[in-house]
C-alpha positions, 0 to 999 in steps of 0.5 A: 351242161359243161364240166367246170374244167371245160368251162375254164379251158374254154374261157382261157382259150377265148381270152387267148384268141382275143389277145392274139387279135389285139396284138395283130390289130395293133401291129396292123395299125402301126402301118395303117394308122388311119384305118378307122375300121381297124381301129373300131375292130381293135376297140371291139376286141379290147372291150371283149377281152376286158369283159372276158377277163372280168368274168374269168376273175369272178369265176376262177380268180384273176389272171392279172393283178389288175383284175383282182378287184373283180374277184368274188372270193372272200380270201386272197388266192392270187399266189395260191390258185393254180396258174393256167400253165400248171395243167389244172385247166 
């Protein structure tokens, strides 16, 4: 079983990788706007990242305010939870 901190780090890493792929595919599509395979690939990673962001918000709190509705907490912790760059992860 993975330690909670390790799971959080893995999830943040995966979200970062998906974000990188999305940005790169967006730039590729700027110069290849009719590449259907690239559009499908981008859509796939957007869905994956949105799902990962939702799962992260449910476990650890939202990374974006737009994911706050996915939190399963009974308390508003947006400003009091550790931020990813604060070293908790």
